[in-house]
KOLLO-491005 format. One line per 2 residues: number of its first residue (from 1); their letters; for each residue x, y, z of C-alpha. Coordinates in steps of 0.001 Angstrom, whole numbers, always signed. Example, Ala and Ser with C-alpha at 12.3 -4.5 7.8 and 13.67 -1.06 7.14 Angstrom:
1 = AS = +12300,-4500,+7800 | +13670,-1060,+7140
! end
This chain:
1 = MQ = +233494,+88148,+163453 | +236614,+89253,+165481
3 = TT = +237580,+92062,+162974 | +233677,+93503,+162902
5 = IA = +233709,+93550,+166793 | +237027,+95271,+166740
7 = II = +236118,+97735,+164136 | +232635,+98634,+165887
9 = FV = +234637,+98827,+169093 | +237173,+101197,+167992
11 = LG = +234912,+103639,+166072 | +232093,+103387,+168778
13 = AL = +234651,+104525,+171379 | +235822,+107320,+169415
15 = IF = +232506,+108569,+168290 | +230918,+108257,+171830
17 = FH = +233869,+110201,+173275 | +233862,+113034,+170717
19 = EL = +230267,+113515,+171189 | +230309,+113163,+174999
21 = GH = +232812,+116166,+175182 | +230325,+118323,+173393
23 = FL = +227314,+116799,+175626 | +229152,+117440,+178763
25 = AA = +230589,+121191,+177898 | +226994,+121932,+176914
27 = RF = +225459,+120353,+180045 | +228021,+122292,+182187
29 = LK = +227240,+125555,+180894 | +223388,+124690,+181160
31 = IG = +222731,+124757,+177426 | +219805,+122508,+176625
33 = VR = +220366,+119233,+174800 | +217749,+117887,+172766
35 = TF = +219184,+114715,+171672 | +222620,+112644,+172078
37 = SL = +222815,+110055,+169143 | +225545,+107246,+168614
39 = GF = +225134,+106717,+164685 | +222631,+107943,+162162
41 = GP = +219613,+106963,+160580 | +216629,+105133,+162226
43 = KL = +216649,+104439,+165733 | +217656,+100924,+166874
45 = LG = +217458,+101750,+170901 | +216617,+105166,+172694
47 = LT = +215402,+106317,+176179 | +214333,+109975,+177325
49 = RG = +215890,+111307,+180226 | +214562,+114601,+181263
51 = QT = +214346,+116818,+178160 | +217169,+115047,+176406
53 = TY = +216483,+111800,+173994 | +219499,+109370,+173955
55 = KL = +219448,+106812,+171059 | +221735,+104329,+169245
57 = AV = +221159,+104530,+165364 | +221354,+102139,+162507
59 = LP = +224618,+103625,+160806 | +227480,+103507,+163382
61 = LG = +229677,+106004,+160930 | +229066,+109017,+163117
63 = GY = +227059,+110746,+165769 | +225662,+114068,+166880
65 = VQ = +224554,+116197,+169711 | +221887,+118036,+169052
67 = LV = +221459,+121475,+170777 | +218686,+123763,+171516
69 = GE = +218732,+126855,+169507 | +222003,+126111,+167290
71 = RK = +220556,+128775,+164902 | +219081,+132116,+166171
73 = EE = +216134,+131925,+164043 | +214890,+128358,+165364
75 = DL = +211928,+128363,+167612 | +212588,+126886,+170966
77 = PE = +211261,+123292,+171679 | +208659,+123026,+174170
79 = GF = +209940,+122856,+177870 | +213308,+124930,+176980
81 = TK = +213865,+128429,+177669 | +215734,+131145,+175689
83 = SQ = +218692,+130765,+178347 | +219296,+127301,+177272
85 = SF = +219766,+128482,+173655 | +223293,+127675,+172133
87 = AL = +223217,+130440,+169583 | +222342,+133009,+172222
89 = RP = +225130,+132397,+174400 | +228411,+134482,+174150
91 = AW = +230737,+133344,+171409 | +233611,+131911,+174316
93 = QR = +230678,+129606,+175536 | +230020,+128250,+172035
95 = MI = +233763,+127986,+171325 | +234178,+125579,+174746
97 = VV = +231090,+123401,+173690 | +232711,+123152,+170027
99 = VA = +236440,+122523,+171285 | +235452,+120049,+173766
101 = GP = +234826,+117243,+171191 | +238416,+117254,+169795
103 = LF = +239723,+117621,+173335 | +237959,+114631,+174469
105 = NF = +239570,+112503,+171680 | +242937,+113614,+173105
107 = LL = +241550,+112563,+176857 | +240705,+109283,+175471
109 = AW = +244034,+108721,+173913 | +245723,+109833,+177118
111 = VI = +243421,+107465,+179195 | +244304,+104685,+177079
113 = FW = +247973,+105157,+177010 | +247848,+105703,+180824
115 = GI = +246053,+102304,+181318 | +248491,+100451,+179071
117 = FV = +251585,+101564,+181071 | +249990,+101160,+184536
119 = FG = +248144,+97698,+184013 | +250791,+96284,+181506
121 = GM = +253827,+97692,+182530 | +256686,+98854,+180150
123 = DL = +258255,+96225,+178102 | +262115,+97043,+177587
125 = PR = +262061,+97291,+173726 | +265007,+95109,+173693
127 = ID = +265293,+92462,+170840 | +265831,+88966,+172268
129 = EV = +265947,+87140,+168942 | +266155,+87589,+165221
131 = TD = +264452,+85084,+162823 | +266185,+83685,+160069
133 = DS = +265198,+84875,+156419 | +263259,+87763,+158135
135 = PA = +263298,+91559,+157304 | +264809,+92147,+160543
137 = LE = +267818,+90078,+159689 | +268129,+91341,+156357
139 = AG = +268043,+94965,+157774 | +270912,+93954,+160220
141 = LQ = +269083,+93919,+163757 | +270558,+91807,+166044
143 = AG = +269744,+90133,+169389 | +270468,+92314,+172221
145 = DV = +269854,+95741,+170362 | +267694,+98209,+172160
147 = IT = +265395,+100304,+170063 | +265300,+103893,+171078
149 = AI = +263409,+105467,+168401 | +261133,+104698,+165327
151 = DG = +261083,+107274,+162350 | +262650,+109760,+164658
153 = SQ = +260078,+109389,+167441 | +261289,+108223,+170983
155 = VV = +260367,+104694,+171929 | +259971,+103568,+175691
157 = DW = +257823,+100415,+175555 | +258022,+97134,+173178
159 = RE = +254269,+97779,+172135 | +255308,+101070,+170422
161 = LQ = +257269,+98921,+167868 | +254387,+96530,+167327
163 = YA = +252129,+99414,+166757 | +254577,+101275,+164133
165 = IL = +254734,+98018,+162110 | +251075,+97770,+162082
167 = LS = +250525,+101232,+160753 | +253177,+100664,+158226
169 = NG = +251118,+98798,+155718 | +254120,+97210,+154487
171 = EE = +256188,+100536,+154081 | +259909,+100939,+155119
173 = IV = +260345,+102227,+158571 | +263531,+103635,+160333
175 = LT = +264354,+101891,+163722 | +267165,+103679,+165666
177 = VE = +268977,+100860,+167995 | +271270,+101290,+170977
179 = RG = +273997,+98563,+170308 | +276741,+98936,+172994
181 = QE = +278074,+102477,+172884 | +276632,+103535,+169720
183 = NV = +273396,+104575,+167859 | +272777,+102677,+164555
185 = DL = +269739,+103838,+162243 | +268529,+100770,+160387
187 = LV = +265875,+100496,+157438 | +263567,+97607,+157758
189 = TP = +260284,+96752,+155624 | +257671,+94908,+157351
191 = EA = +256399,+91584,+155600 | +252664,+90378,+155370
193 = TP = +252674,+87176,+157055 | +249550,+84954,+156515
195 = IP = +247588,+83989,+159792 | +247265,+80354,+159736
197 = DT = +243666,+78985,+159143 | +242425,+82389,+157968
199 = DE = +242673,+84422,+154660 | +244036,+87321,+156763
201 = SI = +247593,+88553,+157321 | +249417,+90772,+159240
203 = FL = +252780,+92814,+159055 | +255841,+91266,+160847
205 = IG = +259707,+91961,+160630 | +260510,+88822,+162453
207 = VG = +262090,+89676,+166003 | +261260,+88216,+169560
209 = LS = +260570,+90170,+172722 | +263093,+90287,+175522
211 = PE = +261370,+89336,+178680 | +262279,+92406,+180719
213 = NQ = +258893,+94173,+181962 | +259218,+97303,+184157
215 = DV = +256283,+98037,+186584 | +254885,+101921,+186326
217 = GL = +252797,+103656,+188690 | +249852,+105669,+188428
219 = IE = +251792,+109048,+188290 | +254440,+107555,+185963
221 = GA = +252171,+106130,+183955 | +250162,+109373,+183287
223 = WY = +253493,+111103,+182546 | +254250,+108587,+179884
225 = GG = +250949,+108622,+178336 | +251390,+112423,+177897
227 = VR = +254587,+111968,+176411 | +253148,+109503,+174111
229 = IW = +250493,+111821,+172757 | +253215,+114522,+172378
231 = HE = +255150,+112228,+170297 | +252258,+111320,+168111
233 = LK = +251103,+115100,+167623 | +254742,+115726,+166399
235 = NI = +254827,+112823,+164080 | +251664,+113989,+162703
237 = GK = +252964,+117383,+162184 | +256216,+115907,+160408
239 = GF = +253552,+113891,+158234 | +251811,+117091,+157391
241 = AK = +254956,+118869,+156529 | +256004,+116245,+154157
243 = LF = +252823,+115912,+152539 | +252509,+119479,+151684
245 = SG = +256154,+119507,+150440 | +255571,+116699,+148165
247 = EI = +257940,+114369,+150024 | +255205,+112053,+150858
249 = PV = +252506,+111731,+147894 | +249016,+112253,+148806
251 = KK = +247876,+109035,+147040 | +250481,+107286,+149657
253 = AL = +249428,+109070,+152546 | +245651,+109401,+152482
255 = GG = +243363,+106440,+153304 | +239610,+106005,+153984
257 = PI = +237501,+103468,+155803 | +238865,+100284,+154179
259 = LI = +242556,+101300,+155606 | +241240,+101900,+158854
261 = GQ = +239068,+98801,+158852 | +242421,+96897,+157699
263 = MV = +244514,+98536,+160437 | +241905,+97451,+163171
265 = SH = +242064,+94062,+161923 | +245621,+93619,+161975
267 = GA = +245745,+95315,+165495 | +243038,+92918,+166718
269 = DQ = +245179,+90059,+165293 | +248254,+91085,+167338
271 = GM = +246128,+91420,+170548 | +244623,+93863,+172720
273 = GP = +247723,+96003,+173406 | +248290,+97131,+169935
275 = LL = +244682,+97398,+169231 | +244331,+99903,+172230
277 = FL = +247414,+101731,+170910 | +245901,+101865,+167343
279 = TA = +242446,+103207,+169168 | +244385,+105966,+170658
281 = FI = +246376,+106963,+167446 | +243306,+107194,+165706
283 = SI = +241592,+109170,+168367 | +244303,+111664,+168101
285 = NL = +244043,+111957,+164496 | +240286,+112357,+164657
287 = GL = +240877,+115305,+167146 | +243346,+116977,+165030
289 = LN = +241158,+116367,+161927 | +237985,+118246,+163650
291 = LL = +239973,+121126,+164580 | +240898,+121839,+161054
293 = PI = +239362,+125465,+160053 | +237100,+123665,+157579
295 = PV = +233374,+125168,+157977 | +231899,+121863,+158114
297 = LD = +234254,+120636,+161170 | +234637,+121957,+164519
299 = GG = +237684,+123851,+163483 | +235506,+125857,+161039
301 = HL = +233026,+126608,+163887 | +235561,+127663,+166093
303 = LF = +237071,+129880,+163577 | +233627,+131955,+163131
305 = FF = +233468,+132178,+166687 | +236960,+133341,+166803
307 = LE = +236029,+136061,+164098 | +232964,+136848,+166143
309 = TV = +235086,+137863,+169352 | +237497,+139831,+167618
311 = FR = +235072,+141957,+165411 | +232225,+142146,+168128
313 = RP = +229776,+140709,+165698 | +228743,+137450,+164046
315 = VN = +229930,+136392,+160657 | +227588,+137163,+157902
317 = QR = +224960,+134390,+157460 | +225272,+134077,+153759
319 = VQ = +228922,+133851,+154087 | +228801,+131131,+156711
321 = EI = +226268,+129298,+154401 | +228533,+129297,+151397
323 = TT = +231731,+128688,+153126 | +229817,+125801,+154968
325 = QV = +228766,+124327,+151506 | +232204,+124511,+150068
327 = GL = +233809,+123053,+153061 | +231016,+120067,+152748
329 = VL = +232098,+119567,+149150 | +235643,+119540,+149964
331 = LL = +235229,+117246,+152673 | +233067,+114804,+150597
333 = GL = +235711,+114999,+147914 | +238444,+113894,+150306
335 = MV = +236178,+110964,+151405 | +236079,+109837,+147764
337 = FA = +239703,+110274,+146906 | +240683,+108442,+150319
339 = TY = +238255,+105487,+149363 | +239472,+105426,+145968
341 = ND = +243102,+104900,+147210 | +241969,+102317,+149504
343 = ID = +240556,+100236,+146647 | +243408,+101066,+144309
345 = RN = +245774,+99598,+147078 | +243679,+96707,+147523
347 = WQ = +242409,+96257,+143822 | +243961,+92704,+143595
349 = NI = +242399,+91386,+146754 | +239102,+92931,+145813
351 = SE = +239556,+91374,+142127 | +240293,+87905,+143548
353 = WF = +237206,+88178,+146339 | +234913,+89076,+143314
355 = SG = +236331,+86035,+141276 | +235473,+83902,+144034
357 = LF = +231847,+84900,+143902 | +231237,+83738,+140253
! end
């Protein structure tokens, strides 16, 4: 139940903020909004305020904002005027509405990081103890070590180590530690550790936290939140580079809904801090994913509007339709492949679960 609530909370927050960005941008530009929906399918709850219907649907796997006049040939709904039509607005205004969704994902991540630092302070990433027979001891970590970087990304707070271990999925990570007057790089592989009285497990390396906590003010917390997002963007960029160069296999890098569910589950097991860090991380990734120039995504729409601005005429409607279909097939293919990877990675657990049914 805790895992289910955590997954619904994380996905709901990410989808809501993304669609809220589109919605607020449209409202600011006085573009008509017919529907703001969290989820797809039949309506669970709903209400109408002014000309807009707000609803919560059965399938919480997405959401949408339905604007007035998304296509020029559409008839205007009753109560709306031509001035409220999205398709009749200048390209730059349409670009603002589209890009607002991904930008709100980045804003959500920044607010989360800011809140964590301000209300939780910053726990100095200093190791207080190393457990016997642990991955940390095997890697050479020692009490008193200060972790300064994870996989080359600067660390300022202990929770970032928890977060990196959570995302590792048991894969090796590189910890840079400050030991006396020198910096040392150590390779450590987090180990799946069963949670007592449950069928779940979490990844740990076997280290204890030094009880040194530093208070963080509002301005300093905002700064550290921005720094944390910048670090994540750089890490994602490095990951894409390694993916395209073949250094990281696609099969290992790409995960789907099962992997996201597992990550959220592990985050919930480790506490609210790691869960919030994870939510911010997924939000950053969602924002970047939507900016990819694939026609089905926000980035594809931005590309069309940009070309319209450059050439002073809309991209041919037939070209848009064909590329959108190709993009949809590509996106569905990636989703199927990611889900296959999830099943392949967890085949033993899935087999055991099915065996227990019969």
